[in-house]
N, C-alpha and C positions, 0 to 999 in steps of 0.2 A: 503493501500499500504505499503510495508516494504521499509526500507533505501534503499536497493540495487536497487529497482525499481525507486526510486527517482533519484539516481544517474544515472541511466540509461536515463531518461528523460532529465537530465541536459546535460548529454553527447551527446544526440541527439540534443539539441539545438545548440551545437557547432559542431554537426556531427561529432564525433570521428570516424575516419575511421578505427579504429581496430576492429569495429564491425558495420560499418555504415549501412548495409542492415537490421541487426536486430534491430538496434536503430531507422532506419526509419519506420520500421513497428510498434515498440512500440508506436513511437509519433503519426502516422497516426490513431492509434487506438482510441485516443481521440478526433478526429475531425469529423464532417460530412463535405459534399462538401461546403455547403455555408459558414459555419466558416472559412474554409481553404481559401476560395476564398477571404473572407472579409479581413483577415489577410495578404493576399497576396497583395491586392489592396491597403491597408492603408499605406505602405512605399512609394509607388509612391505618393500618395496624400501629405503625409508630405513632401516629397522631393519638390514636385512642390509649396507648401504653404511656406516653410522656406525661400527661396531666395527672393521671393517679400517681404514678411513681414519684414524680416531683413533690406533689402534695403530701404524699406518705413520708418523703425525707425531711421536707420542711417541719412537720409535726415531730417525728423522731428527734430531729437534730435540736428543736427547740426544748425537748424535755430531758438532754443530756445534763447530767448534774456537773457542777464545776467547771463550766465552760471554759476551756482553753481558747486563746486567740484564734488559733489556726481553724476553729470550727466555725468562725465567722465567714472564713472563706469559702468553705462549703456550703454553707448556708446561701452566700451570694451566688454561687453556681447553681445551686438547686432552684433558685428564684428565677435566675436568667432562663434555664432549661424549661421551667413551668411556663414562662413568657412564650418560649418558642412554640410549646404545646398550645397554647391559647390561641396564638396567631395563625397556626396551622388549622385548628379547630374552625375558627371564624372564617378562613378562606373556604373551607369545604362548605360551611353554611351559606355564605354569600353564593357559592357556586350552586348550591341544592336550590335555594328559594328565591333568588333575585334574577330577573331577565337580564340576560348578558349583554345586550344592547343599551341598558339604562346608563345614565350619568352616574347615579348613585352606585351601581355596581362597579363601574369603572373607578370611581373614588375609594370606594371600601376595599377593592382589590388592591391598590396600590398603598392604602394605609396598612393593611394586614401583611403585604410583602416588606413594607418598610420596618414594621414592628419585627418581623422575621430576621430581618438582617442586624436590626439593633440588638434583638436579644442573643443572636447568635454570635456576634462581636462581643457582647460582654461576657457571654460564657467563656470565650477564647481568652480574653483578658483576666477573668477569674482564675483560669487556669494557670495562666501565666504568673500571676501573683502567688497563688498557692506553691508553685514549684520554687519561686523567689524566696518565698517565707521558709519552705523546708530546707532550703540550700543555707540561708543564714542562720537558722537555728541550729542546724547539725554543724556548719563550719565554724561559727563564730559564737556559741552558746552563752556566754557570760555577758558580752557586750549586747548580743540581740535580746536577750530577756530582760535585760535592765534598761534598754533603750526603748523597747516596744511597748506601748500601752493600748488599751481598749479603744481609747479616743482616737489614736493615731491609725488602728487599723479600720476603724469605721470610717474615718475621714479619707482613707486610701482607698477604701472600697467605694465611696461615694464620688470620689474624684477620678478614679481611674478606671473603675469598671462600668460605672453609669455615666458620669459627665463625658469622659475621654470617648466612649463608645457613640455618644451622641454627635460629637464632633467628628468622627471618623466616618460615620454613615451618613450623616444629615447632607453634606455637601454634593455626594454622589446620588443620592435621592433626587435631591432638587434638580440636579443637571439632568438626569435621565428619567425624570418623572413622567413627560411625556412619551417616553420610550416604552413604557410597560403598556401593553394592551392584552385584550382576552384572547386566549390561545384558541384556535380551531378545535384543538384536542380536549378543552377544558370540561366537556361533558364527561368523556371517558376517564381523565386523569387531572383533577384540578390543581396537581401540585406541578403540571406543565406550565411553564412560564414563556411568554413570548417577549422578545426584545426586539425593536425595529432595526437598530443597528449595535453592531460589537465592533469594536475597535481599540486603540490604544489606550484612549482615556477610560474606556470601562475596565480594560486590564488593570490599568494603575489604581483605580479606586477599589477594584475586587481585592488588589492585594493589600492596599492601604486599610481596608477595614478589617483587617483581622490576621490572614496568613501571613503578613512581614513579621508576627510575634513568634511563628513557629520555631524559627532558629533559636530564638533566645529562651524558648520552652525548652527545645533539646539541649541547650547548652547547660540550664540550670538542672534540668533531669539528669543529665550526664555527671554533673559535679555532685550532685546527691548521692548516686549510686556509687561513685568512686569513693566518697567519704565514708559512706555506710561500708561498703566492702572493706575499706582499709580498717575501721574500727573493729568490725568483726573479725579479721583476720588476726590483729593484734590481742584480742581477747581468746581467741582460739590458740594461739602461741602460747600466751601466758598460762592457760589451762593446763597445758600438756608438758609445760616445763616443771616436771614433779621436783626436781633437785633445787629449782631456784626458789626462794621464799616470794609470795606473791608481794608485790608494792602494796603500800599501805591504802593508796587510793583505788585499788583494783575494784573493790567491792562497789564502791561510788560510781565509778565509769560504768560497770556493769548495769547497775541500776538505771542511771540515766541514758545510757543507751538503749535499755529495754524500754523505757518511756517513749524515747524519739521514735524507736522502731514501730511501738504498737501504733503510733500517730502517722507514720511514715508509710505503711504498707498500703492504706486505702489511698492516700493522696497520689503515690506514685503510680497504683493500679489506674486511677482516674487520668492522670497525665499521658500514661502510655497509651492508652485507648485514644485519647483525643489525638495525639500524635499519629497512631496507626491509622486514623480514619482521615484526617485532615490533610496529611502529606500526600499521598497518592491522588487523592481528588484536586488538589492544587496542581500537582504535576501533570496530570492529564489534562488539565484545562489549558495550560499554557505551553507545554512542550510537545513538539511534533515527532511523537514515537508510533509504532505501529498499534493500533488500539482496536480490540474487539468491541464493538458497540454494547454487547450485552454487560461486559465487564465496566465500561465507562459509565452506563446509566445506573448500574448496580452500586458503583462507589458513590455516585452522586446520591441515591437514596440512602446508602449507609451511613452518610453525614449526619443523617437524622438519629442514628443509633446511639451517639454519644450523647444524646439528652435523655436517654431512658433506662440505661442500664446499671446507673450508679447505686441503687438500693441493694441490688446482687452484691456488688463490690464491697459495700458497707457490710453486709451480713457475713461475708466471708473472710473479710480482712479487718474489723474493726470490732474488737471485743466489747468496747464500752456502748457501742450501737446494739450490739446483740443484748447485752445486759439490760439495756432501757426497755427493749421489746419483750424480753422475759419478764422482766418486773411489772410491767403494765398488762402484759397478758395475764398473769397469775392474778393480778388486781382485778382485772375486768371478769374473771371466772368466778372470784369470789364475791363479786358485787353481783353477778347473775344468779349463783346458788343462794345467795342471802335474801335476795328478792322473792 
């Protein structure tokens, strides 16, 4: 497949109307009916999972006792993902109950798409702050714990996650506002967007509204893994040096590392999945490589998965999260039996 064909496939993803019929035929050539049906149903499935999953997260995180500061980043991430689910649900409702030729539908469509981009950008920034927080906490614990306060974390979340996302997303939405229109494929797939033009300006804005942070997230993630592995290796070596007495502070180091690791596992899992989902999707959009249209569209839809899987990660990797659920479950059972 030559580079021009790859560009045709990318244009078809955004459904470039300058050659919409040809692009649609080129796109459909890579699918069979079962694959197309599956990729049509998946967005509805994700939309139905995101809202209850993130609402469940927010309630559970709010019940955690002795809230550590890093929990605030998880709450912010859950709020962003919940907003993603709400924007997608609104788009489905608008598509189902409003005439596609009406002005109100066109405006509400643009608003729901803008809300989705804003929430998705804020989720990526929250992921970056989460990785930066874990790096600072693990790499410079005395300084960071003494300097960081709850007020500073809340101010950082308000300024970077919510306000900075608005500044990153709003200019592009204002510039491309008139370029968003109703897709001819909207009856079958309301998540299929149509942009009347795609060019360098759109690409620059697309990267500026979030993907430019991916290298920084990857760097922080790598630093955390290196520091954590180094600490673990030192503890393992000290534990197996039976002839050498343990340093006086070894027990304290092990205790501190255990506390950090218990909060680190869930954060690292969240960051790893975010990187695994966002990096291939961004590369496929802008790099001319041979592409299977099925894989390309699947990665686009898979980007929604990062907003609904976090409860499973927390249940597997976060013992405090499990303890809160277990305690409230037993309390609910006792209440039901006593009534």
